[in-house]
N, C-alpha and C positions, 0 to 999 in steps of 0.2 A: 780710638776714633769714636767720636760720639754720634755722628750723623753723616749721611752720605753728602758729599759736596755738590751734588747736582750736575756733574759733568755731562751726564747723558740720561736719557729716559730710562725708567725702570725696565728690567727684563720681563717682569710680571707686574701687572696692575689689575687688582681684582676688587670690585665693589661688592659689598654684601649688605644685606638687610638684617633687621632684628629677627633672625630666623634660626631655629635650632639646628638646621642643616648647614649653616654658615661655616662652622669649623671644618666640616668634611670637604666642602667646596673649596675652602682655602688650601687645604692639603692637596687636593686634586690639581688646583692651579699651579702649585709649586712643583709637582712630581715631574713635569717636563723638563725642569732645570736640572734634574738628577737622572739622566738616562742610565748611568752606570752606578747609581746610588752614590757611594763615596762615604767617607768618614763622617760628614756632617749632615747627610740627607735626613736621617731620622731626627737629629737634634733640631734642624731648621723646621721640619714639618711639625714637630711636637710643639715648639715654641710658637709657631704661627697659630696652631690650633688653640693653645692656651690664650694667646693675646686676643684672638677673634672671639673666643668664648667670653672673655671678660667684657668685651664690648657688648656682645649680645645680652649678657646677664646683668650688667651694671649701668647701661645707658638707655636712653629712650629711642635710639635710632641705630642704624648700622654704621658702616665706616668703609675704609679703603685699606687694603693691604697692598704693599709694594715691595719688590725685591730686586736687588742688583747682584748679578753673579760676578762680582769683582772679588779682589782679595784685600780686605776681608769681605765675605759675603754679608750684604746688608739687608735686613728685613725691617720694614716699618708698618705699623698699623695705626691709622689715624681715625679718630672718632670726633664727635661734635659735642662732647661733654667736657666742661672746663675743669671738673674735679680731677685731681691727680689720682693715679691708681694707688691702691694701698694693699699692703700685705696684712692679712689677719695675723694676730700674734700667734694663734695656734690653729692649725688645719684641723678640720673635723670630717665627718662622713658627708657633709654637704658642700665641701669645697675648701677654699683657702690655700690651695697648694700652687696655684697658677704662677704667680710671680716668684715663688721659690723655685719652681721648675725652671723658669726663664733664667733666674740667677745661676742655677747649677749648670745649665747647658750652654748658654751664650758666653762668649769670651768677654763681652762688654754689653751693657744695656743701660737704658735710661729713658727719661721722658723729655719732650720738648713741648712747652706750652704753645698753643696757637691762639689767635684772636677768638676763634669760635670752636675751641676744643683743644686736643693734645694729640701728640704723636708718641707712641712708645716704640723705641727702636732697639734692635739687637744686632750685634755683629758676631761673625763666626770665622775664625781663621781657617782658610781653605787648605792650608798645609799641615794642619794638626794631625798628629798620629793617633790612630785608633788604639785605645788601651788594650784591646784584644790582641793586637799584633805582637 
């Protein structure tokens, strides 16, 4: 599944600015969706944090994070910069790990160009088994 089909409004819609506290606020906005945590709670909140951080660090404005508690769980972060996200060839002490983390944790992810920006989306299988079990 590459994107949510829009059958219903998101369970969370969170606007954020170009603010260093935006990733924390995004994680906080998602926490209510995981009252009992669950196997994907940490993965979803970490991916959200990485995607919001990318917007804050690499664009001139903020964006919008949306989430749907369906199966699969769908997370989208939309910004107003038309440049596609890129992965640095090699991570260093200053960053470059964000999209690698997204790739490792999400079951699927990608980007959708918009007329005035882009959406980076990620999906998470709600039935996945925690490897620690």
